[in-house]
NUKOL-593258 format. One line per 3 residues: number of its first residue (from 1); their letters; for each residue x, y, z negated of N, C-alpha, C. Coordinates in pm, whole numbers. Layout:
% residues N
NUM = a = X Y Z X Y Z X Y Z; ...
END
This chain:
% residues 300
1 = mkt = 8830 12529 -1633 8726 12610 -1697 8765 12639 -1841; 8746 12761 -1885 8787 12800 -2019 8694 12745 -2126; 8750 12720 -2243 8674 12677 -2360 8705 12773 -2474
4 = kil = 8602 12830 -2533 8619 12928 -2641 8563 12870 -2771; 8650 12862 -2873 8614 12799 -2999 8622 12899 -3114; 8514 12909 -3190 8517 12989 -3312 8586 12908 -3421
7 = wqs = 8687 12965 -3480 8757 12905 -3593 8721 12991 -3714; 8616 12951 -3785 8563 13029 -3897 8625 12983 -4028; 8711 13062 -4084 8771 13027 -4213 8665 13038 -4322
10 = dnt = 8680 12958 -4429 8588 12968 -4542 8659 13020 -4666; 8768 13092 -4644 8827 13174 -4750 8893 13295 -4684; 8925 13394 -4764 8994 13511 -4712 9144 13493 -4732
13 = leh = 9221 13579 -4671 9366 13573 -4692 9400 13592 -4839; 9324 13679 -4905 9346 13706 -5048 9325 13580 -5131; 9225 13500 -5095 9197 13379 -5171 9292 13266 -5136
16 = fsk = 9341 13268 -5014 9430 13162 -4970 9563 13167 -5045; 9611 13287 -5070 9736 13304 -5144 9737 13441 -5211; 9795 13448 -5330 9809 13576 -5399 9900 13670 -5322
19 = nee = 9988 13613 -5244 10076 13691 -5157 10016 13695 -5018; 9955 13808 -4984 9883 13817 -4857 9977 13801 -4738; 10100 13846 -4752 10196 13831 -4643 10223 13684 -4615
22 = tar = 10235 13606 -4722 10256 13461 -4706 10135 13396 -4642; 10014 13439 -4684 9892 13384 -4626 9886 13410 -4476; 9919 13532 -4435 9919 13565 -4293 10022 13480 -4218
25 = yvy = 10135 13459 -4280 10242 13380 -4219 10196 13237 -4195; 10129 13178 -4294 10081 13041 -4282 9971 13033 -4175; 9875 13125 -4181 9766 13123 -4084 9819 13144 -3942
28 = qnm = 9915 13234 -3926 9969 13259 -3793 10037 13135 -3737; 10108 13062 -3824 10173 12939 -3780 10070 12834 -3743; 9960 12826 -3820 9853 12732 -3785 9794 12766 -3649
31 = lnf = 9770 12895 -3627 9711 12938 -3501 9805 12909 -3385; 9933 12936 -3405 10031 12906 -3300 10037 12756 -3271; 10031 12676 -3378 10033 12531 -3360 9908 12484 -3285
34 = akt = 9793 12540 -3320 9668 12502 -3254 9677 12525 -3104; 9742 12632 -3065 9754 12664 -2923 9842 12563 -2850; 9938 12503 -2921 10022 12400 -2857 9949 12268 -2843
37 = iar = 9850 12244 -2928 9772 12120 -2924 9661 12129 -2819; 9598 12244 -2812 9484 12262 -2722 9530 12274 -2576; 9434 12258 -2487 9462 12281 -2346 9492 12429 -2323
40 = ptt = 9565 12462 -2219 9596 12603 -2192 9472 12689 -2173; 9362 12627 -2135 9238 12703 -2110 9150 12716 -2233; 9196 12665 -2348 9118 12675 -2472 9163 12797 -2552
43 = efv = 9066 12876 -2593 9093 12998 -2670 9031 12984 -2810; 9106 13026 -2913 9056 13026 -3050 9034 13169 -3097; 8922 13190 -3163 8896 13318 -3230 8885 13289 -3379
46 = lqf = 8984 13332 -3455 8990 13306 -3599 8925 13420 -3675; 8825 13387 -3757 8753 13486 -3836 8755 13448 -3984; 8727 13547 -4068 8724 13527 -4212 8588 13571 -4265
49 = pad = 8543 13515 -4376 8412 13553 -4431 8414 13697 -4482; 8300 13763 -4469 8288 13901 -4516 8198 13913 -4638; 8099 13825 -4649 7998 13836 -4755 7994 13710 -4838
52 = gig = 7934 13721 -4955 7905 13604 -5037 8027 13539 -5098; 8137 13612 -5107 8259 13554 -5162 8320 13652 -5260; 8335 13609 -5385 8383 13699 -5490 8533 13707 -5497
55 = kdf = 8581 13792 -5585 8725 13811 -5601 8790 13686 -5661; 8724 13627 -5760 8776 13506 -5824 8708 13385 -5762; 8770 13330 -5660 8710 13224 -5580 8764 13089 -5622
58 = apf = 8675 13000 -5663 8713 12863 -5700 8673 12772 -5583; 8768 12729 -5503 8735 12663 -5375 8663 12530 -5388; 8673 12463 -5504 8611 12331 -5516 8475 12335 -5581
61 = fgy = 8423 12454 -5616 8290 12465 -5675 8184 12489 -5569; 8077 12409 -5574 7970 12423 -5477 7896 12554 -5486; 7887 12610 -5607 7813 12735 -5623 7879 12847 -5543
64 = nrt = 8013 12855 -5549 8085 12953 -5469 8052 12937 -5322; 8057 12815 -5277 8033 12788 -5136 7890 12822 -5094; 7794 12795 -5183 7655 12824 -5153 7634 12973 -5127
67 = mma = 7702 13057 -5203 7690 13201 -5183 7747 13245 -5048; 7841 13167 -4994 7902 13200 -4866 7819 13151 -4747; 7733 13052 -4769 7666 12984 -4659 7592 13076 -4562
70 = pdi = 7512 13175 -4610 7443 13261 -4514 7537 13333 -4419; 7650 13379 -4471 7746 13450 -4385 7808 13355 -4283; 7845 13236 -4326 7904 13139 -4234 7805 13101 -4125
73 = mrl = 7678 13077 -4165 7577 13040 -4066 7555 13153 -3966; 7551 13275 -4017 7531 13390 -3928 7643 13401 -3826; 7766 13387 -3873 7880 13400 -3784 7884 13289 -3679
76 = vke = 7845 13169 -3718 7840 13058 -3622 7731 13084 -3518; 7615 13133 -3564 7507 13162 -3469 7546 13275 -3374; 7610 13378 -3428 7653 13489 -3343 7754 13442 -3238
79 = aee = 7837 13347 -3276 7934 13294 -3181 7863 13224 -3065; 7762 13144 -3096 7688 13078 -2988 7621 13181 -2898; 7561 13283 -2957 7495 13387 -2879 7595 13463 -2792
82 = agf = 7721 13470 -2838 7825 13542 -2763 7892 13455 -2657; 7846 13330 -2643 7898 13245 -2538 8010 13150 -2577; 8034 13134 -2706 8134 13037 -2750 8088 12896 -2715
85 = daa = 8184 12808 -2695 8154 12672 -2654 8149 12573 -2769; 8215 12604 -2881 8218 12515 -2997 8256 12597 -3120; 8239 12535 -3238 8269 12609 -3362 8327 12517 -3467
88 = fpg = 8422 12571 -3544 8474 12509 -3666 8417 12589 -3783; 8315 12541 -3853 8254 12621 -3961 8324 12605 -4096; 8453 12633 -4099 8527 12622 -4223 8665 12563 -4202
91 = mcf = 8757 12607 -4286 8894 12557 -4282 8912 12435 -4371; 8843 12435 -4485 8868 12337 -4589 8824 12196 -4548; 8904 12096 -4587 8876 11956 -4559 8745 11911 -4625
94 = gey = 8696 11989 -4723 8572 11954 -4791 8447 11964 -4707; 8454 12034 -4593 8341 12045 -4499 8212 12092 -4567; 8219 12205 -4633 8104 12253 -4711 7989 12304 -4624
97 = flq = 8015 12334 -4497 7911 12397 -4414 7882 12320 -4285; 7946 12207 -4266 7938 12136 -4138 7797 12094 -4102; 7729 12025 -4192 7597 11971 -4159 7494 12081 -4135
100 = dar = 7495 12183 -4218 7400 12294 -4200 7427 12371 -4071; 7555 12389 -4038 7588 12463 -3916 7538 12390 -3792; 7533 12258 -3799 7484 12182 -3683 7335 12204 -3661
103 = qav = 7263 12240 -3765 7122 12272 -3749 7101 12415 -3699; 7205 12496 -3708 7192 12638 -3673 7214 12664 -3525; 7291 12576 -3457 7327 12602 -3318 7321 12473 -3237
106 = kip = 7330 12489 -3105 7329 12374 -3015 7468 12340 -2963; 7563 12431 -2974 7699 12402 -2930 7764 12300 -3025; 7866 12228 -2980 7934 12133 -3069 7992 12203 -3192
109 = vvg = 7970 12143 -3308 8022 12194 -3435 8106 12082 -3496; 8230 12112 -3527 8327 12009 -3563 8392 12042 -3697; 8411 11937 -3779 8471 11956 -3910 8603 11881 -3924
112 = pae = 8687 11923 -4018 8820 11861 -4032 8817 11719 -4085; 8739 11692 -4189 8739 11558 -4249 8677 11455 -4155; 8561 11488 -4101 8494 11395 -4010 8582 11364 -3890
115 = sam = 8643 11467 -3833 8728 11446 -3716 8848 11359 -3750; 8914 11390 -3862 9033 11315 -3902 8998 11170 -3934; 8885 11148 -4001 8846 11011 -4035 8807 10932 -3911
118 = mva = 8746 10998 -3812 8713 10929 -3688 8840 10888 -3613; 8937 10978 -3606 9063 10944 -3541 9134 10832 -3616; 9132 10841 -3749 9199 10739 -3831 9143 10600 -3802
121 = qlv = 9013 10592 -3778 8951 10461 -3753 8981 10408 -3613; 9036 10493 -3529 9077 10449 -3395 9221 10399 -3393; 9297 10433 -3498 9438 10391 -3499 9471 10299 -3616
124 = grk = 9373 10268 -3698 9394 10177 -3811 9262 10122 -3861; 9270 10028 -3956 9148 9965 -4009 9108 10019 -4145; 9206 10058 -4228 9177 10107 -4362 9254 10236 -4387
127 = fav = 9181 10343 -4416 9247 10471 -4437 9242 10514 -4583; 9333 10604 -4616 9333 10673 -4745 9353 10820 -4718; 9307 10903 -4811 9317 11049 -4796 9401 11104 -4910
130 = itn = 9494 11193 -4877 9576 11261 -4977 9547 11410 -4970; 9508 11468 -5084 9475 11609 -5088 9556 11679 -5197; 9531 11806 -5217 9617 11887 -5303 9544 11939 -5427
133 = gda = 9486 11851 -5504 9421 11891 -5629 9315 11791 -5670; 9321 11746 -5795 9226 11646 -5843 9081 11691 -5831; 9057 11822 -5842 8920 11873 -5838 8853 11848 -5703
136 = fip = 8930 11828 -5599 8873 11803 -5466 8834 11657 -5445; 8883 11568 -5530 8864 11424 -5507 8717 11383 -5505; 8634 11419 -5604 8495 11371 -5601 8419 11410 -5475
139 = gme = 8435 11534 -5431 8366 11578 -5311 8411 11505 -5186; 8541 11478 -5178 8592 11408 -5060 8550 11263 -5059; 8546 11200 -5177 8496 11062 -5184 8348 11058 -5147
142 = eni = 8274 11158 -5191 8131 11165 -5156 8114 11182 -5005; 8202 11259 -4942 8194 11280 -4799 8219 11150 -4722; 8312 11068 -4772 8335 10937 -4710 8208 10853 -4715
145 = rfh = 8143 10853 -4832 8017 10777 -4847 7907 10834 -4759; 7899 10967 -4750 7796 11031 -4668 7805 10984 -4523; 7924 10973 -4472 7943 10930 -4333 7928 10779 -4315
148 = gws = 7918 10707 -4426 7902 10563 -4417 8031 10488 -4390; 8144 10548 -4428 8274 10491 -4395 8347 10434 -4516; 8275 10406 -4623 8341 10350 -4742 8413 10219 -4709
151 = gra = 8356 10141 -4620 8417 10014 -4583 8544 10027 -4502; 8568 10146 -4448 8689 10169 -4370 8798 10239 -4452; 8764 10277 -4575 8862 10336 -4666 8910 10228 -4763
154 = iah = 9029 10247 -4819 9077 10150 -4918 8985 10156 -5039; 8968 10044 -5106 8871 10036 -5215 8919 10108 -5341; 9047 10099 -5370 9102 10157 -5493 9152 10298 -5466
157 = rpv = 9085 10396 -5525 9125 10537 -5514 9148 10575 -5368; 9043 10580 -5288 9059 10614 -5146 9106 10757 -5124; 9081 10844 -5222 9129 10983 -5214 9222 11008 -5332
160 = raw = 9340 11058 -5304 9439 11084 -5409 9492 11226 -5395; 9546 11277 -5505 9590 11417 -5503 9717 11434 -5583; 9785 11542 -5555 9900 11582 -5635 9889 11732 -5658
163 = dtd = 9954 11778 -5763 9948 11918 -5803 10080 11985 -5767; 10076 12076 -5671 10199 12141 -5628 10165 12277 -5569; 10264 12358 -5545 10245 12489 -5483 10242 12470 -5331
166 = viq = 10125 12434 -5281 10111 12399 -5140 10150 12515 -5049; 10108 12635 -5084 10135 12751 -4999 10285 12772 -4983; 10356 12764 -5094 10500 12786 -5087 10570 12677 -5008
169 = lma = 10524 12552 -5024 10585 12442 -4949 10565 12463 -4799; 10447 12510 -4759 10422 12536 -4618 10510 12649 -4566; 10520 12756 -4645 10605 12868 -4604 10750 12825 -4590
172 = day = 10797 12743 -4686 10934 12692 -4677 10954 12609 -4551; 10855 12525 -4520 10864 12440 -4401 10874 12525 -4275; 10792 12628 -4266 10795 12715 -4150 10925 12794 -4141
175 = dgr = 10994 12806 -4254 11125 12874 -4256 11240 12776 -4233; 11206 12652 -4195 11310 12555 -4164 11354 12467 -4279; 11273 12467 -4388 11305 12383 -4504 11186 12292 -4536
178 = peq = 11160 12190 -4454 11041 12107 -4471 11058 11989 -4566; 11178 11971 -4622 11208 11848 -4696 11110 11821 -4809; 11084 11921 -4894 10995 11897 -5008 10851 11878 -4963
181 = lve = 10810 11951 -4861 10675 11936 -4805 10651 11791 -4766; 10748 11731 -4698 10735 11594 -4651 10750 11495 -4766; 10849 11517 -4852 10877 11422 -4960 10759 11405 -5055
184 = efd = 10693 11514 -5092 10583 11504 -5188 10464 11430 -5128; 10436 11456 -5001 10326 11385 -4936 10362 11238 -4916; 10483 11212 -4870 10524 11076 -4838 10524 10986 -4962
187 = rla = 10558 11043 -5076 10560 10964 -5200 10422 10906 -5229; 10318 10988 -5218 10182 10938 -5239 10136 10848 -5125; 10179 10879 -5004 10139 10799 -4888 10190 10656 -4902
190 = vec = 10312 10639 -4951 10367 10505 -4971 10281 10427 -5070; 10234 10493 -5175 10146 10427 -5272 10017 10383 -5206; 9963 10465 -5118 9840 10429 -5047 9861 10307 -4960
193 = vrd = 9975 10300 -4895 10007 10185 -4810 10015 10058 -4895; 10076 10068 -5011 10085 9953 -5101 9947 9903 -5144; 9850 9996 -5147 9715 9959 -5187 9625 9924 -5069
196 = gad = 9684 9907 -4952 9609 9855 -4839 9583 9948 -4723; 9626 10073 -4731 9601 10166 -4620 9695 10136 -4504; 9640 10129 -4383 9725 10119 -4265 9719 10245 -4181
199 = vvi = 9656 10350 -4237 9659 10484 -4181 9632 10580 -4297; 9702 10691 -4301 9688 10788 -4410 9650 10923 -4351; 9550 10989 -4414 9500 11119 -4368 9546 11226 -4466
202 = cgc = 9592 11337 -4413 9621 11453 -4498 9490 11528 -4521; 9444 11531 -4646 9317 11594 -4679 9329 11740 -4715; 9415 11810 -4646 9427 11956 -4657 9461 12007 -4518
205 = npy = 9375 12086 -4460 9392 12127 -4321 9522 12204 -4298; 9549 12309 -4376 9675 12383 -4354 9800 12298 -4380; 9797 12218 -4487 9912 12133 -4519 9935 12032 -4406
208 = gaa = 9827 11974 -4357 9840 11878 -4248 9899 11939 -4124; 9857 12062 -4093 9912 12131 -3975 10062 12151 -3991; 10104 12184 -4113 10248 12202 -4138 10323 12071 -4122
211 = lsq = 10266 11962 -4175 10330 11831 -4159 10348 11796 -4011; 10243 11817 -3934 10251 11787 -3791 10354 11875 -3722; 10359 12001 -3760 10452 12093 -3695 10598 12056 -3718
214 = vgy = 10627 12000 -3835 10767 11964 -3863 10800 11822 -3817; 10703 11757 -3750 10729 11628 -3690 10704 11508 -3777; 10637 11527 -3891 10606 11414 -3980 10475 11351 -3933
217 = ntv = 10481 11228 -3884 10360 11161 -3834 10351 11015 -3872; 10448 10965 -3951 10448 10826 -3993 10500 10816 -4136; 10435 10735 -4219 10481 10714 -4355 10616 10643 -4350
220 = agt = 10713 10696 -4421 10851 10649 -4410 10864 10498 -4431; 10929 10430 -4336 10961 10290 -4349 10845 10193 -4341; 10729 10239 -4294 10611 10153 -4295 10546 10133 -4158
223 = gvp = 10568 10226 -4066 10497 10220 -3939 10353 10265 -3948; 10313 10317 -4065 10174 10362 -4086 10158 10506 -4037; 10064 10531 -3945 10047 10667 -3892 9983 10762 -3993
226 = vvt = 10017 10890 -3978 9959 10996 -4060 9872 11082 -3969; 9744 11094 -4001 9649 11173 -3924 9627 11306 -3993; 9635 11414 -3917 9608 11547 -3972 9485 11606 -3904
229 = alp = 9421 11698 -3976 9287 11742 -3935 9285 11834 -3814; 9373 11932 -3809 9362 12034 -3705 9373 11977 -3563; 9473 11893 -3533 9474 11833 -3399 9350 11749 -3370
232 = smi = 9302 11679 -3473 9182 11596 -3456 9061 11683 -3423; 9046 11794 -3494 8934 11885 -3469 8939 11942 -3327; 9056 11985 -3289 9070 12049 -3158 9032 11952 -3046
235 = kma = 9087 11832 -3052 9060 11736 -2945 8915 11686 -2949; 8858 11677 -3068 8718 11637 -3079 8629 11744 -3017; 8659 11871 -3046 8579 11980 -2992 8591 11986 -2840
238 = eal = 8713 11975 -2789 8732 11980 -2643 8658 11866 -2575; 8663 11747 -2636 8593 11633 -2577 8442 11654 -2576; 8387 11705 -2685 8242 11727 -2692 8198 11836 -2595
241 = vdl = 8280 11939 -2579 8248 12043 -2481 8248 11983 -2340; 8348 11902 -2310 8355 11839 -2178 8234 11748 -2153; 8198 11669 -2252 8084 11578 -2237 7954 11657 -2217
244 = rrn = 7942 11768 -2284 7822 11851 -2267 7817 11909 -2126; 7930 11956 -2077 7935 12017 -1944 7918 11913 -1833; 7983 11799 -1850 7991 11702 -1740 7874 11606 -1731
247 = vgl = 7821 11562 -1847 7712 11464 -1843 7591 11508 -1926; 7596 11629 -1981 7480 11680 -2053 7462 11623 -2193; 7567 11566 -2251 7557 11508 -2385 7556 11618 -2490
250 = tks = 7450 11620 -2571 7438 11719 -2678 7401 11649 -2808; 7395 11725 -2914 7357 11668 -3044 7213 11618 -3040; 7179 11531 -3134 7045 11475 -3141 6944 11579 -3187
253 = eal = 6828 11579 -3120 6717 11664 -3160 6600 11579 -3208; 6630 11459 -3256 6526 11369 -3306 6448 11435 -3419; 6317 11407 -3424 6229 11471 -3519 6278 11454 -3663
256 = lgr = 6328 11337 -3696 6376 11310 -3830 6528 11312 -3837; 6591 11363 -3734 6737 11364 -3728 6799 11471 -3817; 6919 11444 -3861 6993 11535 -3947 7036 11661 -3874
259 = yrs = 7055 11652 -3742 7111 11763 -3667 7008 11843 -3588; 6881 11812 -3606 6777 11881 -3531 6788 12033 -3549; 6780 12107 -3440 6794 12252 -3446 6678 12316 -3521
262 = tpa = 6709 12416 -3600 6606 12489 -3672 6515 12560 -3570; 6382 12542 -3578 6292 12602 -3479 6311 12753 -3467; 6292 12802 -3344 6316 12944 -3315 6227 13035 -3400
265 = hvl = 6101 12994 -3424 6011 13082 -3498 6053 13093 -3645; 6117 12986 -3697 6169 12991 -3834 6286 13088 -3843; 6376 13081 -3745 6490 13172 -3742 6445 13316 -3726
268 = adl = 6345 13337 -3639 6295 13473 -3618 6235 13530 -3745; 6161 13446 -3817 6101 13492 -3943 6209 13528 -4046; 6314 13447 -4054 6423 13475 -4146 6490 13608 -4113
271 = edr = 6511 13631 -3983 6576 13755 -3942 6487 13874 -3971; 6355 13860 -3946 6262 13969 -3976 6264 14005 -4124; 6286 13905 -4208 6288 13927 -4352 6429 13958 -4405
274 = sig = 6525 13969 -4313 6665 13995 -4350 6720 13889 -4444; 6684 13765 -4416 6733 13653 -4496 6841 13580 -4417; 6961 13589 -4463 7070 13510 -4407 7120 13556 -4273
277 = mak = 7031 13583 -4177 7074 13610 -4042 7079 13759 -4008; 7067 13843 -4108 7069 13987 -4082 7204 14028 -4025; 7203 14121 -3931 7326 14169 -3871 7401 14255 -3973
280 = vaa = 7534 14243 -3973 7617 14321 -4063 7706 14409 -3979; 7701 14539 -4002 7782 14632 -3926 7930 14608 -3953; 8011 14620 -3849 8155 14598 -3866 8215 14709 -3949
283 = apt = 8301 14672 -4043 8369 14769 -4128 8495 14816 -4058; 8554 14926 -4101 8677 14976 -4039 8788 14872 -4045; 8878 14875 -3948 8989 14782 -3945 9067 14788 -4074
286 = gsk = 9095 14669 -4129 9168 14661 -4255 9079 14647 -4375; 8948 14672 -4361 8856 14657 -4473 8832 14512 -4502; 8822 14478 -4629 8796 14339 -4667 8652 14301 -4641
289 = qsa = 8568 14398 -4603 8428 14368 -4574 8408 14329 -4429; 8512 14338 -4348 8497 14303 -4207 8546 14163 -4181; 8460 14081 -4120 8499 13943 -4092 8607 13936 -3986
292 = rse = 8617 14039 -3901 8711 14034 -3791 8835 14118 -3814; 8833 14206 -3913 8946 14296 -3932 9073 14220 -3967; 9061 14117 -4049 9180 14041 -4089 9235 13964 -3971
295 = lsa = 9147 13921 -3881 9192 13853 -3760 9278 13947 -3677; 9233 14070 -3659 9309 14167 -3579 9448 14188 -3637; 9453 14205 -3767 9581 14227 -3833 9671 14105 -3820
298 = len = 9610 13988 -3826 9688 13863 -3817 9751 13849 -3680; 9672 13873 -3576 9723 13853 -3441 9822 13961 -3399; 9809 14076 -3460 9904 14183 -3429 10036 14166 -3501
END
């Protein structure tokens, strides 16, 4: 039976890299890699945001993300209405839309950090996260606390970062030159191991996909596994879809639960008032206002 997953990016190709050709190259490699991880019957539809995102996008600021939220929620809801089986509401390891998206739909909604941290706890006792910028550290540490997993992360600097040209390193790796991509990550990973980590997570979804693609899965000379987000997300989503189909397992609808679905009359009222859920007409192919136009160009 087929499984259809919405892969909703939370940045545009323009924001991902100043060189749009490089951005397409990286995204295409991620998509190709995802297809090798997923079952043959799993289909991904990769989309980009159309509204609520400015030209000068600061990915680690909550205000930027808040402006994007209505568009992301709308696209996730439209995916459920169109028969999708699961959704990834964002590319970034920061998971800016995960919790809200779970209130918007009943299909499984999966995030990169939560999935990677869950897998990490199945293969080790103490994890550390390595990401690509100091500005992301506070939010990622807060996310660990939100999930209640502080006790499973190393106590001293559970999230660490380095400053590098991540996009270029990924492009180089895809061109057959992965040495620097691996060396820069491994250097920090070894430090994490010295501080007690017996599993290390790559806290950047695209970078992690590149590491996995070039065969890097263990911190050099330590036996410590490296967990990346994209494979974790894919397998988590497939498992939740299977559990829903086979035994009827769905998200909690408890009255005081975090994931309780937003009541239908509330959603209807919002749509009547054109708040958040208003339909947006598709723009011509190639327009930056179309959430799907960049996908078409990418796949072609």
